[in-house]
C-alpha positions in Angstrom: 82.6 218.9 78.5 79.2 220.1 80.0 77.4 218.7 77.2 79.0 215.4 77.5 78.2 215.4 81.2 74.5 216.0 80.6 74.3 213.3 77.9 75.8 210.8 80.6 73.2 211.6 82.8 70.3 212.3 80.7 70.6 209.0 78.4 70.4 206.6 81.4 67.6 208.6 82.9 65.4 208.8 79.9 65.6 205.0 79.3 64.8 204.5 82.7 61.6 206.6 82.3 61.0 204.6 79.2 61.5 201.2 80.8 59.1 202.4 84.0 56.3 203.5 81.7 56.4 200.1 79.7 56.3 198.1 83.0 53.5 200.1 84.2 51.5 200.3 80.9 52.3 196.5 80.0 53.6 194.7 83.1 52.7 190.9 81.6 54.9 191.7 78.5 58.0 192.4 80.5 58.4 189.0 81.7 58.1 186.9 78.6 60.6 184.2 79.6 59.3 181.2 81.9 62.1 178.9 81.2 62.3 177.3 84.8 59.6 174.4 83.5 62.2 173.6 80.7 65.8 174.5 81.5 67.9 173.3 84.3 71.3 174.0 85.5 74.0 172.1 83.4 76.8 169.6 84.6 78.9 170.6 81.4 81.6 173.4 82.0 81.1 176.7 80.5 77.3 175.9 80.0 74.9 177.5 82.4 71.6 175.8 81.7 70.4 173.2 79.3 67.3 172.3 78.1 65.2 169.3 79.8 64.3 166.5 77.4 60.9 165.5 77.4 59.5 168.9 79.1 56.1 170.3 78.0 55.4 172.8 80.5 56.5 176.2 80.1 56.1 179.4 77.4 58.2 181.9 75.8 56.5 184.9 74.5 53.2 183.5 75.1 53.7 180.4 72.9 53.9 177.0 74.5 57.5 175.3 74.3 57.9 171.6 74.2 61.5 169.9 74.6 61.8 166.7 72.6 63.4 163.5 73.9 66.9 164.6 72.1 66.9 167.8 74.1 65.7 170.3 71.2 62.8 172.4 71.1 59.7 171.2 69.0 58.1 167.8 68.1 59.8 164.4 68.5 61.4 163.7 65.2 61.7 159.9 64.0 65.2 159.0 63.2 65.1 155.9 61.0 68.3 153.6 61.0 69.9 152.4 57.8 69.3 148.8 57.2 72.2 146.7 58.6 73.0 149.2 61.2 
C-alpha cells in the first residue's frame, strides 16, 4: 500500500518538475498555438470554435496559418462548375 502511495505522489511531482524545466528552458516553445487570429466562437450547438474564412494572420508551431474562403486551412481552391449547372 505504501508503494502505491509513493507512486501516486511521485508521478505528478516528477511530471511537474519536467514541465517546469521545459517552461524555463524553452519558454517560447510552450505556447505554440495562437489561434485567436483565425478562430471564433461557434454558433453551432456542440462546437466550441470555428475557423474564420479569409483569416491570414496567425501561426501554429512557427508556421503561418491561412484559412481560405470555404473555412478550411490552406490556399483557395478553385471550384469549377460543370457545364449546364
